[in-house]
Steps between C-alpha positions, in 0.01 A plus 500: 500500500358639176334841518245625248504879478311576181144622543426614146421184305546684170874525570544141603480315171664550163582295192827603338625380162861524382615413148854466373636411156843344538778459244588153627389140440216369713736265688716795608198700618363202695834437669536870583153493659540175697868419566595625849844616381339715229223632727767622741644715221183686401300501824609844627277770343771768529869536594388639838344165591694193610319166488612220732364155422434288808337207322450413135344185358330538162270200483132440559442535877846657535547855616733796482559737792696822460567827682506831315734737680516878461729706721311666784177310440353180648565185299220383270443124510370327187377141505425336167339156481492314170159352417543403134800470267449399136841540342515783244121541516360611833576555865276588793618608842373681807695790644480640853665832586560597863705742709575488872261209540209677330361354178483773237347311210413164351499427129445225248750529215436327167767512229432391141786430258507478122754541225676367194863510396693783661192689622274433795222667692401513865160606634470520879169550679507598866179472702588718795338533840636788711476420870694768688486784247430575136780303332392542138732789406802345672430162346460650155831685523702230678371204303532689175862593573577139590356380169711756314802348673376151413483595133863610506607181678315275253658679206851418623427147621617190315316173563623153401295185550553130448312186600740232621386139513619439855345543846537839663711355782755375247517832315533689828770262617706564188456878532555564869798270545848650523652205312253465216400863424839591347489187284207617287473877550568716196448478121635225279878485502536703821641371828498639855793559734374553856667716763232475771155343504235506772152426367289630787296813568766763562762286324692560181671341203818665378618344175643554154325387187757394243402515135600253228781734393631534858344842568430543874172661613500574878166437674359547848154377604358629829215281625227695679236226504513121486172313544571126461355345183308822433705805404832681520555876501843647436693800374735473201826689537787542252774342709539500875324810635502637146224706337154350514366356175152386599261372763426138419282215614429139414180312578423130476144382440397136505305390191383137490834362612699749292635840609431835339803722558460876467808720507439875522740794489415868542786713371592831662404704196324459171829566322668208682205278412526591132876442508447154651241415234740626236777257590261207517440468875167324446654227284795465737260469794301234319825311440563512876156355574565239232817396680304470824244286317766266366676486836195377690355273229809336351571288805 
């Protein structure tokens, strides 16, 4: 049962505005804001907080439920419901904060996106109603810290997109199939040699990518989310149980019989992101999506 403990109406309502200029393309900022795998990276406002995601579905009428955990304190439950999503332009969601069954606050969150080239801008307006206590100061600090984290994530996120002229079910079938995935994965001239492959939530793909000159690049993908014909979340490792390269995700969106594929990667550090850009990771990734395109449309 919800309890309302605030008597002073002057403390109940607040409108908070947060602005961030981001050294990243608009597509990277949008993915960092909306992709569940990216949101899991920046959600915790400080190292003392652990965020556990119980549910995450970024689409209109979808919702996200998480628990913020701090040692020695009751868990804080956050429910976010998506009301509007205009890609790279605007999002609107509600947010309910509760603890031990008591609703602490309700808010309407509107995010506006703009940008050109390698720069983008985010303006977030929070219309806050405090129910159990004055939440303004905590919201200002916590939300602000989260957006600082978001900025860092966006600035080390690489986003690749391609529209493939094939139904989403066909594209998904080529991707999440242990026989076909190794046939097209990797840049032009590369091949895959699989050790183990299990394309399920909690599964893995241990494989070597072999370059045109015979150079072997060990890889290990750990799948933490597989939502059929919707999205995949996974961790990129350098060889079996090797050092982590990036958190990655792929989403498939149906567009008039075609499929928009978005592949995102958030690197561990800005330096690793710049190194990847330096050796042409974006072009190599686009070659991989091109091979997928040819694989599903050539037959």
